[in-house]
C-alpha positions in Angstrom: 61.5 60.8 96.9 64.1 59.9 99.5 67.7 60.1 98.3 69.3 56.7 97.5 71.6 55.3 100.1 74.8 53.3 99.7 76.9 51.2 102.0 79.9 52.8 103.6 83.2 51.2 104.6 82.0 50.4 108.0 78.9 48.6 106.8 76.5 51.5 107.4 74.7 53.6 104.9 75.1 57.2 103.9 73.1 59.5 101.6 74.5 59.8 98.1 73.5 63.4 98.1 75.3 64.2 101.3 78.8 65.6 101.3 81.5 65.9 104.0 81.6 69.3 105.6 84.0 71.7 103.9 87.5 71.8 105.3 88.2 75.1 107.1 90.9 77.3 105.6 94.1 76.8 107.7 95.1 79.6 110.0 98.5 79.9 108.2 96.5 80.8 105.0 94.7 83.5 107.0 98.1 84.8 108.1 99.4 85.0 104.5 96.2 86.6 103.3 96.6 89.4 105.9 100.2 90.0 105.1 99.5 92.7 102.5 98.4 94.9 105.5 102.1 95.3 106.3 103.0 96.8 103.0 100.0 99.1 102.9 100.5 100.2 106.5 104.2 100.9 105.9 103.2 103.6 103.4 100.3 104.7 105.6 102.7 105.2 108.5 104.9 107.4 106.4 101.8 109.3 105.3 100.7 109.9 108.9 104.1 110.9 110.3 105.7 112.9 107.5 103.1 114.3 105.1 101.4 116.9 107.3 104.9 118.5 108.0 105.9 118.1 104.4 102.8 119.8 102.9 103.4 122.8 105.3 107.0 123.0 103.9 105.5 123.3 100.4 103.7 126.4 101.6 100.2 125.3 102.9 99.5 127.0 106.2 98.8 124.9 109.3 95.2 126.1 109.5 94.6 124.6 106.0 96.8 121.5 106.3 93.9 119.4 107.5 91.9 120.2 104.3 94.5 118.3 102.3 93.4 115.1 104.2 89.9 115.5 102.7 91.3 113.5 99.8 91.3 110.4 101.9 87.7 110.4 103.3 86.2 111.7 100.1 87.8 108.9 98.0 86.9 106.4 100.7 83.3 107.6 100.7 82.7 105.9 97.4 85.8 103.9 96.4 85.8 101.3 99.2 82.0 100.6 99.0 82.2 100.5 95.2 85.1 98.2 95.1 83.5 96.0 97.7 80.2 95.9 95.7 82.1 95.0 92.5 84.1 92.2 94.2 80.9 90.8 95.7 79.6 90.4 92.2 82.5 88.3 91.0 82.2 84.5 91.5 85.5 82.9 92.6 85.6 80.8 89.4 85.1 83.8 87.1 88.6 85.2 87.6 92.1 83.5 87.8 92.7 85.5 91.0 89.2 85.0 92.5 86.9 87.7 93.6 89.0 89.9 95.9 92.6 89.5 94.9 92.3 91.4 91.5 91.3 94.5 93.5 94.0 94.0 96.1 96.7 93.8 93.3 95.2 96.8 91.4 95.1 98.8 94.7 98.7 98.0 95.5 99.8 99.1 92.0 97.9 102.4 92.6 99.7 102.9 95.9 103.1 102.4 94.3 102.4 104.9 91.5 101.1 107.5 94.0 104.0 107.3 96.5 106.4 108.0 93.6 104.2 111.0 92.7 104.1 112.4 96.2 107.8 111.7 96.8 108.9 113.5 93.6 106.4 116.3 93.9 109.0 118.9 94.7 111.1 117.9 91.7 108.0 117.9 89.4 106.9 121.2 90.8 110.3 122.6 89.9 109.7 121.6 86.3 106.5 123.5 86.4 108.4 126.7 87.4 108.2 126.7 91.2 110.2 129.2 93.2 112.4 127.0 95.4 113.6 129.8 97.7 113.0 128.9 101.4 109.7 130.2 102.6 108.1 130.5 99.2 104.9 128.7 98.3 105.4 125.9 95.7 102.2 125.8 93.8 103.3 123.3 91.2 104.5 120.9 93.8 101.3 121.3 95.8 99.2 120.4 92.8 101.4 117.3 92.0 101.3 116.4 95.7 97.5 116.6 95.9 97.1 114.4 92.8 99.5 111.8 94.3 97.9 112.1 97.7 94.4 111.5 96.3 95.6 108.5 94.3 97.3 107.2 97.4 94.1 107.2 99.3 92.2 105.6 96.4 94.8 102.8 96.4 94.6 102.4 100.2 90.8 102.1 100.1 90.9 99.8 97.1 93.3 97.4 98.8 92.2 97.3 102.5 88.5 96.9 101.9 88.8 93.8 99.6 91.5 92.4 101.9 89.1 92.6 104.9 86.4 91.0 102.8 88.8 88.3 101.6 89.5 87.4 105.3 85.8 87.3 106.0 85.3 84.9 103.0 88.1 82.6 104.2 86.7 82.4 107.7 83.1 82.0 106.5 82.2 84.5 109.3 82.8 82.1 112.1 83.0 84.7 114.9 86.1 83.3 116.6 88.1 82.7 113.3 87.0 86.2 112.1 88.4 87.8 115.2 91.6 85.8 114.7 91.9 86.8 111.1 91.4 90.5 111.9 93.9 90.1 114.7 96.4 88.9 112.1 95.5 91.8 110.0 96.1 94.2 112.9 99.4 92.4 113.7 100.6 93.0 110.2 99.4 96.6 110.4 101.5 96.9 113.5 104.5 95.5 111.8 104.0 97.9 108.9 103.7 100.8 111.3 106.9 99.8 113.2 108.9 99.7 109.9 107.2 102.8 108.6 107.6 105.0 111.7 111.2 103.7 112.2 111.9 104.7 108.6 110.4 108.1 109.2 112.4 108.6 112.4 115.7 108.0 110.7 117.3 111.1 109.2 120.1 109.5 107.1 118.3 108.0 104.2 119.5 110.7 101.9 123.1 109.4 102.4 122.0 105.8 101.4 120.1 107.1 98.4 122.1 110.2 97.4 120.3 110.5 94.1 117.2 111.7 96.0 118.9 115.0 97.0 118.3 117.6 94.2 118.2 121.4 93.9 114.5 121.4 94.7 114.5 118.6 97.2 116.7 119.1 100.3 117.6 116.7 103.0 114.2 116.3 104.7 112.5 116.0 101.3 115.1 113.4 100.2 114.5 111.4 103.3 110.8 111.3 102.5 111.5 110.3 98.9 113.8 107.5 100.0 111.3 106.2 102.5 108.7 105.9 99.8 111.1 103.9 97.6 111.5 101.4 100.4 107.7 101.4 100.7 107.3 100.2 97.1 109.7 97.3 97.8 107.9 96.1 100.9 104.5 96.6 99.3 105.5 94.4 96.3 106.7 91.6 98.5 103.6 91.5 100.8 101.2 91.9 97.9 102.8 88.9 96.1 102.4 86.8 99.3 98.7 87.6 99.6 97.7 87.4 95.9 99.9 84.5 94.8 99.9 82.1 97.7 96.3 82.2 99.0 93.4 80.9 97.0 89.7 81.8 97.4 87.5 79.7 99.6 85.5 77.8 97.0 82.6 77.0 99.4 81.9 80.6 100.4 80.8 83.6 98.4 79.1 82.0 95.4 75.6 82.8 96.7 76.5 86.5 97.1 77.9 86.6 93.5 74.9 84.9 92.1 72.2 86.8 93.9 73.6 89.4 96.4 71.4 91.6 98.5 69.6 93.0 95.5 69.1 92.5 91.8 72.0 93.1 89.4 70.2 96.0 87.7 70.0 98.0 90.9 72.3 101.0 90.9 75.2 100.7 93.3 74.4 103.8 95.4 70.8 102.7 95.7 71.9 99.4 97.0 74.4 100.9 99.4 72.1 103.3 101.0 69.0 101.1 100.5 70.6 98.4 102.7 70.4 100.7 105.7 66.7 99.9 106.1 67.7 96.3 106.9 70.0 97.2 109.7 69.2 96.0 113.2 70.0 97.9 116.3 73.2 96.0 117.0 74.5 97.0 113.5 73.7 100.6 114.1 75.5 100.5 117.5 78.6 99.2 115.7 78.4 102.0 113.2 77.8 104.7 115.9 80.7 103.6 118.1 82.9 103.4 115.0 82.1 107.0 114.1 82.7 108.3 117.6 86.0 106.3 117.7 87.3 107.8 114.5 86.3 111.4 115.5 88.7 110.7 118.4 91.4 109.2 116.3 91.5 111.5 113.3 92.8 114.7 115.1 95.7 112.6 116.5 96.4 111.0 113.1 96.4 114.5 111.5 98.6 116.3 114.0 100.6 113.7 116.1 104.1 114.5 114.8 103.1 118.1 114.1 102.1 118.4 117.8 105.5 117.1 118.8 107.3 119.5 116.5 105.2 122.6 117.5 104.0 122.2 121.0 106.8 120.1 122.5 109.9 121.2 120.5 108.5 124.8 119.8 109.5 124.6 116.1 107.7 125.7 113.0 107.9 124.7 109.4 107.0 128.2 108.2 109.8 130.0 110.1 113.3 129.2 108.7 115.1 129.6 112.0 112.7 127.1 113.7 112.6 124.4 111.0 115.4 122.3 112.5 113.6 122.2 115.9 110.4 121.3 114.1 112.0 118.4 112.2 113.6 117.2 115.4 110.2 117.0 117.0 108.7 115.3 113.9 111.4 112.6 114.1 110.8 112.2 117.8 107.1 111.9 117.1 107.8 109.2 114.5 109.8 107.3 117.2 106.9 107.6 119.5 104.6 106.2 116.9 107.0 103.3 116.4 106.7 102.5 120.1 102.9 102.9 119.7 103.0 100.2 116.9 105.0 97.8 119.1 102.2 97.9 121.7 99.7 97.6 118.9 101.3 94.4 117.8 101.4 92.9 121.3 97.8 93.8 121.9 96.8 92.2 118.6 98.3 88.9 119.8 96.2 88.8 123.0 93.1 90.3 121.4 91.2 87.0 121.0 91.8 86.1 124.6 90.6 89.5 125.8 87.4 89.2 123.8 86.7 85.7 125.0 87.2 86.8 128.6 85.4 90.2 128.7 83.4 90.4 125.5 84.3 92.4 122.4 81.9 95.3 123.4 83.5 95.8 126.8 87.1 95.6 125.3 86.2 98.2 122.7 84.5 100.5 125.3 87.5 100.3 127.7 89.9 101.0 124.9 88.0 104.2 124.0 88.1 105.4 127.6 91.9 104.8 127.5 92.0 106.9 124.3 90.2 109.7 126.0 92.5 109.7 129.0 95.5 109.8 126.7 94.2 112.8 124.8 93.5 114.6 128.1 97.1 113.8 129.1 98.3 115.4 125.8 96.3 118.6 126.7 98.0 118.6 130.1 101.4 118.1 128.6 100.7 120.9 126.1 99.8 123.3 129.0 102.9 122.4 131.0 105.2 122.7 128.0 103.8 126.1 127.1 104.6 127.5 130.6 108.1 125.9 131.0 111.4 127.7 130.5 113.4 125.6 128.0 116.6 127.4 128.8 119.2 128.8 126.4 119.4 125.7 124.3 115.7 125.7 123.5 115.5 121.9 123.8 112.5 120.5 125.6 113.0 119.0 129.1 113.6 115.3 129.1 110.5 114.7 131.3 108.2 116.4 128.8 109.6 114.3 125.9 109.3 111.1 127.9 105.8 111.9 129.0 104.8 112.5 125.4 106.4 109.2 124.2 104.5 107.3 127.0 101.2 108.7 125.8 102.0 107.8 122.2 103.0 104.3 123.2 99.8 103.7 125.3 97.6 104.7 122.4 98.9 101.6 120.6 96.6 99.4 122.6 93.3 101.1 121.7 94.5 101.5 118.1 94.8 97.7 117.9 91.2 97.4 119.1 90.1 99.9 116.5 91.9 98.0 113.7 90.2 94.6 114.6 87.0 94.5 116.7 84.8 96.9 114.5 85.6 94.8 111.4 85.0 91.5 113.1 81.7 92.8 114.5 80.6 94.2 111.2 81.5 91.0 109.3 79.4 88.8 111.5 76.5 91.1 112.1 76.0 92.3 108.6 76.5 88.8 107.2 73.5 87.7 109.3 71.4 90.1 107.2 72.5 88.5 103.9 74.7 91.3 102.7 77.9 90.7 100.8 81.2 91.1 102.7 82.5 93.7 100.3 79.5 95.8 100.8 79.6 95.2 104.5 83.2 96.6 104.7 82.2 99.5 102.5 79.3 100.4 104.8 81.6 100.2 107.9 84.0 102.5 105.9 81.3 105.1 105.7 81.2 105.4 109.4 84.9 106.0 109.3 85.2 108.5 106.4 82.3 110.7 107.3 83.8 111.6 110.7 87.1 112.2 108.9 85.4 114.6 106.5 84.0 116.5 109.5 87.3 116.7 111.3 89.2 117.6 108.1 86.9 120.5 107.4 86.6 121.7 111.0 89.9 121.0 112.8 92.0 123.8 111.1 89.5 126.6 111.7 88.6 125.2 115.1 92.3 125.3 116.1 92.8 128.7 114.6 89.8 130.0 116.6 91.7 129.2 119.8 95.1 130.5 118.8 96.4 128.1 116.1 97.6 125.1 118.2 96.5 121.5 118.1 95.0 121.4 121.6 91.4 122.3 120.6 91.2 119.3 118.2 92.6 117.0 120.9 89.8 118.3 123.3 87.2 117.2 120.7 89.0 113.9 120.3 88.9 113.2 124.1 85.2 114.0 124.3 84.3 111.8 121.3 86.4 108.9 122.5 84.9 109.0 126.0 81.3 109.1 124.7 82.1 106.3 122.2 83.5 104.2 125.1 80.3 104.7 127.1 78.1 103.7 124.2 80.2 100.6 123.5 80.0 99.5 127.1 76.3 100.1 127.4 75.2 99.3 123.8 77.5 96.5 122.8 77.1 93.9 125.5 79.0 90.6 125.9 76.5 88.8 123.7 78.0 87.5 120.5 76.4 87.1 117.1 76.4 83.5 115.9 77.5 82.8 112.3 74.8 82.6 109.7 73.6 79.1 109.1 74.3 78.1 105.5 71.8 75.9 103.7 72.8 72.3 103.0 73.0 71.2 99.4 
């Protein structure tokens, strides 16, 4: 029977069963929800700029340094989809912190414990009997480092996936607000990168924190240790802002928790891989372009500061006489990555306007072409530097260093696109299929970690096959980025996916 009607203040009638439309979550709440990205990315920036050189100092050869990074994609292969799946199953009212924030807090705690483990790995290795003479392999420190490194990546995956899903919950997958929320996330990632890379580029932390210098941990190690102490402070502050000051959207997510894309008794992996059969062509195109993009990014992420220390400054962490030049190059590389993050932040601010004007697919495609050109430029710089006479001082010419810094800086623009557009596209396109946002972010994560596994396994032997430098991996990065750009331009047109219509109750 028809619903009863009652008079309203203006003399008309309204349905008693009707309700005013839910109020949208304010943009300032989206900003606070995304702030944890700053703390997470601060540690990630330290990880990217300092840990590949550090692990070589512990005694792992350059050809095998990339294998250490298998920890990240292997943990991300299951951790992020599993955490997303579990958070999808929690109704906002079932937990004092809602459905996503308990996982964000737990992930941040894991990161804090892991960076202390990594930072103090040399000291702990000494307790296990490591030989601390220069040039010796520190097996105890390597084992402690690997445990901390693995835990660090588990924490990163357990934090960022739910945070992305949290933003999608708050925006209710409105395409424009989702892009804005992911632009905020990218902006905070840029801020974390700037702070992290600036911290990595500074060589005097051991003087501010003198307790970090020990018999088994010299100046460069102490600087790393001090930087991770700062990371814990910033991570604690930003996690508090996200977890304590932003509440769940009560009008969004209850249906997913109650039903989800499958029955509760279904096994997680069955649901994860079983959801592939529901994917439409646009979803597959997003995953394909994401995979090609990360095949391009991961060699740079692995070897950016190492490339600066080896190819540009002609240093080596394995040869005692060349370690100072190597560390000078690593610090210069960290400075270049800081400039990269400044442009990343600027691009994040204008990302929404770019997508409205040209379409997200075209913006993504053009950014990948720019990536490819930058990696080609790095190959050219490597060739020129190899054939230049550095003179008696051994310092690289200013022009070579400036050219390298320019390339590092330009790469900040496509990195901003990588940090925002794929997630916004996945959130809106997968939601249209009725899948939970946590599972959606986990599925997108698979298209990131599988290429990382391939690169981690292959880049060291591939580089060794051509003489041991980083250039062969950058060639693969350039090719993958270019192909990904073409696929994005041709396969991800300007058309936008409308938000899923929600049933009226």
